[in-house]
PyMOL Python script that loads the backbone (N, CA, C, O; Angstrom):
from pymol import cmd

cmd.read_pdbstr("""\
ATOM      1  N   MET A   1     103.333 112.319  86.315  1.00  0.00           N
ATOM      2  CA  MET A   1     102.911 113.416  87.179  1.00  0.00           C
ATOM      3  C   MET A   1     104.097 113.884  88.022  1.00  0.00           C
ATOM      4  O   MET A   1     105.025 113.130  88.313  1.00  0.00           O
ATOM      5  N   ASP A   2     104.028 115.090  88.380  1.00  0.00           N
ATOM      6  CA  ASP A   2     105.066 115.693  89.200  1.00  0.00           C
ATOM      7  C   ASP A   2     104.899 115.270  90.660  1.00  0.00           C
ATOM      8  O   ASP A   2     103.779 115.183  91.163  1.00  0.00           O
ATOM      9  N   TYR A   3     106.002 115.012  91.324  1.00  0.00           N
ATOM     10  CA  TYR A   3     105.965 114.567  92.718  1.00  0.00           C
ATOM     11  C   TYR A   3     105.306 115.610  93.615  1.00  0.00           C
ATOM     12  O   TYR A   3     104.501 115.265  94.480  1.00  0.00           O
ATOM     13  N   ASN A   4     105.640 116.876  93.414  1.00  0.00           N
ATOM     14  CA  ASN A   4     105.083 117.931  94.275  1.00  0.00           C
ATOM     15  C   ASN A   4     103.576 118.057  94.110  1.00  0.00           C
ATOM     16  O   ASN A   4     102.861 118.309  95.080  1.00  0.00           O
ATOM     17  N   LEU A   5     103.094 117.882  92.888  1.00  0.00           N
ATOM     18  CA  LEU A   5     101.653 117.940  92.654  1.00  0.00           C
ATOM     19  C   LEU A   5     100.948 116.795  93.372  1.00  0.00           C
ATOM     20  O   LEU A   5      99.907 116.992  93.999  1.00  0.00           O
ATOM     21  N   MET A   6     101.518 115.608  93.278  1.00  0.00           N
ATOM     22  CA  MET A   6     100.918 114.459  93.967  1.00  0.00           C
ATOM     23  C   MET A   6     100.959 114.633  95.474  1.00  0.00           C
ATOM     24  O   MET A   6     100.019 114.251  96.171  1.00  0.00           O
ATOM     25  N   ARG A   7     102.038 115.207  95.979  1.00  0.00           N
ATOM     26  CA  ARG A   7     102.145 115.424  97.423  1.00  0.00           C
ATOM     27  C   ARG A   7     101.128 116.450  97.904  1.00  0.00           C
ATOM     28  O   ARG A   7     100.519 116.262  98.957  1.00  0.00           O
ATOM     29  N   GLU A   8     100.934 117.519  97.162  1.00  0.00           N
ATOM     30  CA  GLU A   8      99.933 118.522  97.538  1.00  0.00           C
ATOM     31  C   GLU A   8      98.538 117.914  97.532  1.00  0.00           C
ATOM     32  O   GLU A   8      97.728 118.204  98.413  1.00  0.00           O
ATOM     33  N   PHE A   9      98.254 117.073  96.545  1.00  0.00           N
ATOM     34  CA  PHE A   9      96.953 116.408  96.494  1.00  0.00           C
ATOM     35  C   PHE A   9      96.751 115.505  97.702  1.00  0.00           C
ATOM     36  O   PHE A   9      95.683 115.511  98.314  1.00  0.00           O
ATOM     37  N   ALA A  10      97.774 114.729  98.045  1.00  0.00           N
ATOM     38  CA  ALA A  10      97.671 113.819  99.185  1.00  0.00           C
ATOM     39  C   ALA A  10      97.546 114.587 100.493  1.00  0.00           C
ATOM     40  O   ALA A  10      96.829 114.153 101.395  1.00  0.00           O
ATOM     41  N   ASP A  11      98.226 115.711 100.609  1.00  0.00           N
ATOM     42  CA  ASP A  11      98.157 116.503 101.839  1.00  0.00           C
ATOM     43  C   ASP A  11      96.784 117.119 102.049  1.00  0.00           C
ATOM     44  O   ASP A  11      96.362 117.300 103.191  1.00  0.00           O
ATOM     45  N   SER A  12      96.084 117.442 100.982  1.00  0.00           N
ATOM     46  CA  SER A  12      94.796 118.109 101.140  1.00  0.00           C
ATOM     47  C   SER A  12      93.633 117.139 100.946  1.00  0.00           C
ATOM     48  O   SER A  12      92.973 116.766 101.916  1.00  0.00           O
ATOM     49  N   TRP A  13      93.378 116.731  99.716  1.00  0.00           N
ATOM     50  CA  TRP A  13      92.218 115.915  99.415  1.00  0.00           C
ATOM     51  C   TRP A  13      92.390 114.470  99.871  1.00  0.00           C
ATOM     52  O   TRP A  13      91.415 113.819 100.247  1.00  0.00           O
ATOM     53  N   GLY A  14      93.604 113.973  99.843  1.00  0.00           N
ATOM     54  CA  GLY A  14      93.832 112.612 100.307  1.00  0.00           C
ATOM     55  C   GLY A  14      93.529 112.463 101.779  1.00  0.00           C
ATOM     56  O   GLY A  14      92.923 111.478 102.201  1.00  0.00           O
ATOM     57  N   LEU A  15      93.950 113.442 102.565  1.00  0.00           N
ATOM     58  CA  LEU A  15      93.667 113.416 104.001  1.00  0.00           C
ATOM     59  C   LEU A  15      92.170 113.516 104.253  1.00  0.00           C
ATOM     60  O   LEU A  15      91.644 112.827 105.127  1.00  0.00           O
ATOM     61  N   LEU A  16      91.489 114.347 103.513  1.00  0.00           N
ATOM     62  CA  LEU A  16      90.036 114.474 103.662  1.00  0.00           C
ATOM     63  C   LEU A  16      89.340 113.164 103.306  1.00  0.00           C
ATOM     64  O   LEU A  16      88.419 112.741 104.004  1.00  0.00           O
ATOM     65  N   ALA A  17      89.774 112.522 102.224  1.00  0.00           N
ATOM     66  CA  ALA A  17      89.168 111.253 101.815  1.00  0.00           C
ATOM     67  C   ALA A  17      89.382 110.181 102.878  1.00  0.00           C
ATOM     68  O   ALA A  17      88.457 109.429 103.187  1.00  0.00           O
ATOM     69  N   MET A  18      90.584 110.099 103.441  1.00  0.00           N
ATOM     70  CA  MET A  18      90.852 109.096 104.480  1.00  0.00           C
ATOM     71  C   MET A  18      90.043 109.377 105.738  1.00  0.00           C
ATOM     72  O   MET A  18      89.568 108.442 106.381  1.00  0.00           O
ATOM     73  N   ALA A  19      89.878 110.645 106.102  1.00  0.00           N
ATOM     74  CA  ALA A  19      89.086 110.991 107.279  1.00  0.00           C
ATOM     75  C   ALA A  19      87.617 110.621 107.065  1.00  0.00           C
ATOM     76  O   ALA A  19      86.974 110.090 107.970  1.00  0.00           O
ATOM     77  N   LEU A  20      87.087 110.899 105.877  1.00  0.00           N
ATOM     78  CA  LEU A  20      85.693 110.545 105.591  1.00  0.00           C
ATOM     79  C   LEU A  20      85.494 109.034 105.564  1.00  0.00           C
ATOM     80  O   LEU A  20      84.461 108.536 106.009  1.00  0.00           O
ATOM     81  N   PHE A  21      86.473 108.307 105.047  1.00  0.00           N
ATOM     82  CA  PHE A  21      86.399 106.848 105.046  1.00  0.00           C
ATOM     83  C   PHE A  21      86.395 106.314 106.473  1.00  0.00           C
ATOM     84  O   PHE A  21      85.628 105.405 106.791  1.00  0.00           O
ATOM     85  N   PHE A  22      87.241 106.869 107.333  1.00  0.00           N
ATOM     86  CA  PHE A  22      87.308 106.452 108.731  1.00  0.00           C
ATOM     87  C   PHE A  22      85.982 106.724 109.442  1.00  0.00           C
ATOM     88  O   PHE A  22      85.475 105.862 110.159  1.00  0.00           O
ATOM     89  N   ILE A  23      85.430 107.898 109.251  1.00  0.00           N
ATOM     90  CA  ILE A  23      84.146 108.243 109.874  1.00  0.00           C
ATOM     91  C   ILE A  23      83.041 107.336 109.349  1.00  0.00           C
ATOM     92  O   ILE A  23      82.155 106.938 110.105  1.00  0.00           O
ATOM     93  N   GLY A  24      83.086 107.007 108.056  1.00  0.00           N
ATOM     94  CA  GLY A  24      82.106 106.095 107.480  1.00  0.00           C
ATOM     95  C   GLY A  24      82.199 104.699 108.073  1.00  0.00           C
ATOM     96  O   GLY A  24      81.176 104.062 108.324  1.00  0.00           O
ATOM     97  N   CYS A  25      83.419 104.216 108.301  1.00  0.00           N
ATOM     98  CA  CYS A  25      83.601 102.894 108.920  1.00  0.00           C
ATOM     99  C   CYS A  25      83.058 102.871 110.342  1.00  0.00           C
ATOM    100  O   CYS A  25      82.421 101.900 110.750  1.00  0.00           O
ATOM    101  N   ILE A  26      83.306 103.926 111.090  1.00  0.00           N
ATOM    102  CA  ILE A  26      82.791 104.016 112.464  1.00  0.00           C
ATOM    103  C   ILE A  26      81.270 104.063 112.451  1.00  0.00           C
ATOM    104  O   ILE A  26      80.621 103.383 113.247  1.00  0.00           O
ATOM    105  N   ALA A  27      80.696 104.863 111.552  1.00  0.00           N
ATOM    106  CA  ALA A  27      79.239 104.963 111.464  1.00  0.00           C
ATOM    107  C   ALA A  27      78.629 103.625 111.057  1.00  0.00           C
ATOM    108  O   ALA A  27      77.568 103.251 111.557  1.00  0.00           O
ATOM    109  N   PHE A  28      79.291 102.898 110.151  1.00  0.00           N
ATOM    110  CA  PHE A  28      78.790 101.594 109.726  1.00  0.00           C
ATOM    111  C   PHE A  28      78.806 100.601 110.880  1.00  0.00           C
ATOM    112  O   PHE A  28      77.873  99.813 111.038  1.00  0.00           O
ATOM    113  N   ALA A  29      79.853 100.634 111.679  1.00  0.00           N
ATOM    114  CA  ALA A  29      79.964  99.698 112.797  1.00  0.00           C
ATOM    115  C   ALA A  29      78.979 100.027 113.914  1.00  0.00           C
ATOM    116  O   ALA A  29      78.528  99.123 114.616  1.00  0.00           O
ATOM    117  N   LEU A  30      78.643 101.281 114.090  1.00  0.00           N
ATOM    118  CA  LEU A  30      77.775 101.693 115.193  1.00  0.00           C
ATOM    119  C   LEU A  30      76.338 101.976 114.758  1.00  0.00           C
ATOM    120  O   LEU A  30      75.568 102.554 115.524  1.00  0.00           O
ATOM    121  N   ARG A  31      75.969 101.577 113.545  1.00  0.00           N
ATOM    122  CA  ARG A  31      74.613 101.850 113.065  1.00  0.00           C
ATOM    123  C   ARG A  31      73.604 101.024 113.854  1.00  0.00           C
ATOM    124  O   ARG A  31      73.953  99.971 114.388  1.00  0.00           O
ATOM    125  N   PRO A  32      72.367 101.484 113.934  1.00  0.00           N
ATOM    126  CA  PRO A  32      71.344 100.721 114.648  1.00  0.00           C
ATOM    127  C   PRO A  32      71.105  99.359 113.983  1.00  0.00           C
ATOM    128  O   PRO A  32      71.048  99.254 112.757  1.00  0.00           O
ATOM    129  N   GLY A  33      70.970  98.351 114.793  1.00  0.00           N
ATOM    130  CA  GLY A  33      70.683  97.018 114.285  1.00  0.00           C
ATOM    131  C   GLY A  33      71.911  96.181 113.980  1.00  0.00           C
ATOM    132  O   GLY A  33      71.775  95.032 113.562  1.00  0.00           O
ATOM    133  N   SER A  34      73.088  96.714 114.174  1.00  0.00           N
ATOM    134  CA  SER A  34      74.282  95.942 113.838  1.00  0.00           C
ATOM    135  C   SER A  34      74.814  95.124 115.006  1.00  0.00           C
ATOM    136  O   SER A  34      75.728  94.318 114.832  1.00  0.00           O
ATOM    137  N   ARG A  35      74.255  95.322 116.187  1.00  0.00           N
ATOM    138  CA  ARG A  35      74.753  94.600 117.357  1.00  0.00           C
ATOM    139  C   ARG A  35      74.563  93.094 117.203  1.00  0.00           C
ATOM    140  O   ARG A  35      75.457  92.315 117.535  1.00  0.00           O
ATOM    141  N   GLY A  36      73.426  92.695 116.713  1.00  0.00           N
ATOM    142  CA  GLY A  36      73.168  91.260 116.547  1.00  0.00           C
ATOM    143  C   GLY A  36      74.119  90.623 115.545  1.00  0.00           C
ATOM    144  O   GLY A  36      74.607  89.516 115.769  1.00  0.00           O
ATOM    145  N   LEU A  37      74.382  91.307 114.455  1.00  0.00           N
ATOM    146  CA  LEU A  37      75.304  90.779 113.455  1.00  0.00           C
ATOM    147  C   LEU A  37      76.726  90.718 113.998  1.00  0.00           C
ATOM    148  O   LEU A  37      77.456  89.768 113.717  1.00  0.00           O
ATOM    149  N   ALA A  38      77.118  91.709 114.763  1.00  0.00           N
ATOM    150  CA  ALA A  38      78.462  91.719 115.334  1.00  0.00           C
ATOM    151  C   ALA A  38      78.618  90.612 116.380  1.00  0.00           C
ATOM    152  O   ALA A  38      79.659  89.958 116.439  1.00  0.00           O
ATOM    153  N   ASP A  39      77.599  90.403 117.195  1.00  0.00           N
ATOM    154  CA  ASP A  39      77.660  89.319 118.187  1.00  0.00           C
ATOM    155  C   ASP A  39      77.728  87.954 117.510  1.00  0.00           C
ATOM    156  O   ASP A  39      78.459  87.069 117.955  1.00  0.00           O
ATOM    157  N   GLU A  40      76.972  87.790 116.446  1.00  0.00           N
ATOM    158  CA  GLU A  40      76.996  86.527 115.710  1.00  0.00           C
ATOM    159  C   GLU A  40      78.367  86.287 115.080  1.00  0.00           C
ATOM    160  O   GLU A  40      78.877  85.167 115.119  1.00  0.00           O
ATOM    161  N   ALA A  41      78.955  87.308 114.511  1.00  0.00           N
ATOM    162  CA  ALA A  41      80.277  87.170 113.898  1.00  0.00           C
ATOM    163  C   ALA A  41      81.345  86.911 114.955  1.00  0.00           C
ATOM    164  O   ALA A  41      82.328  86.223 114.681  1.00  0.00           O
ATOM    165  N   ALA A  42      81.167  87.450 116.153  1.00  0.00           N
ATOM    166  CA  ALA A  42      82.151  87.253 117.216  1.00  0.00           C
ATOM    167  C   ALA A  42      82.125  85.818 117.745  1.00  0.00           C
ATOM    168  O   ALA A  42      83.130  85.341 118.274  1.00  0.00           O
ATOM    169  N   ARG A  43      81.001  85.132 117.612  1.00  0.00           N
ATOM    170  CA  ARG A  43      80.898  83.755 118.106  1.00  0.00           C
ATOM    171  C   ARG A  43      81.360  82.716 117.094  1.00  0.00           C
ATOM    172  O   ARG A  43      81.451  81.538 117.439  1.00  0.00           O
ATOM    173  N   ILE A  44      81.652  83.105 115.865  1.00  0.00           N
ATOM    174  CA  ILE A  44      82.046  82.145 114.819  1.00  0.00           C
ATOM    175  C   ILE A  44      83.274  81.324 115.230  1.00  0.00           C
ATOM    176  O   ILE A  44      83.253  80.106 115.054  1.00  0.00           O
ATOM    177  N   PRO A  45      84.338  81.922 115.764  1.00  0.00           N
ATOM    178  CA  PRO A  45      85.508  81.103 116.107  1.00  0.00           C
ATOM    179  C   PRO A  45      85.257  80.115 117.237  1.00  0.00           C
ATOM    180  O   PRO A  45      86.009  79.152 117.388  1.00  0.00           O
ATOM    181  N   LEU A  46      84.225  80.330 118.023  1.00  0.00           N
ATOM    182  CA  LEU A  46      83.947  79.468 119.167  1.00  0.00           C
ATOM    183  C   LEU A  46      83.012  78.320 118.846  1.00  0.00           C
ATOM    184  O   LEU A  46      82.807  77.437 119.679  1.00  0.00           O
ATOM    185  N   GLU A  47      82.441  78.318 117.649  1.00  0.00           N
ATOM    186  CA  GLU A  47      81.498  77.277 117.288  1.00  0.00           C
ATOM    187  C   GLU A  47      82.213  75.974 116.983  1.00  0.00           C
ATOM    188  O   GLU A  47      83.312  75.967 116.426  1.00  0.00           O
ATOM    189  N   GLU A  48      81.580  74.879 117.353  1.00  0.00           N
ATOM    190  CA  GLU A  48      82.097  73.539 117.066  1.00  0.00           C
ATOM    191  C   GLU A  48      81.561  73.094 115.714  1.00  0.00           C
ATOM    192  O   GLU A  48      80.400  73.341 115.389  1.00  0.00           O
ATOM    193  N   ASP A  49      82.403  72.442 114.929  1.00  0.00           N
ATOM    194  CA  ASP A  49      81.945  71.936 113.635  1.00  0.00           C
ATOM    195  C   ASP A  49      81.284  70.597 113.764  1.00  0.00           C
ATOM    196  O   ASP A  49      80.840  70.028 112.767  1.00  0.00           O
TER     197      ASP A  49
END
""", "prot")
cmd.dss("prot")
cmd.show_as("cartoon", "prot")
cmd.util.cbc("prot")
cmd.orient("prot")
């Protein structure tokens, strides 16, 4: 593939894909009902074996 073609793709659609992925990650982290799972995961390093 040509470098310029790949660069144009990354400048347009690649940026859009990364932005949508970022928004999806934020939405996943802030979805209803995830607080309990996040609190449980945050306490894992503090648990005694």
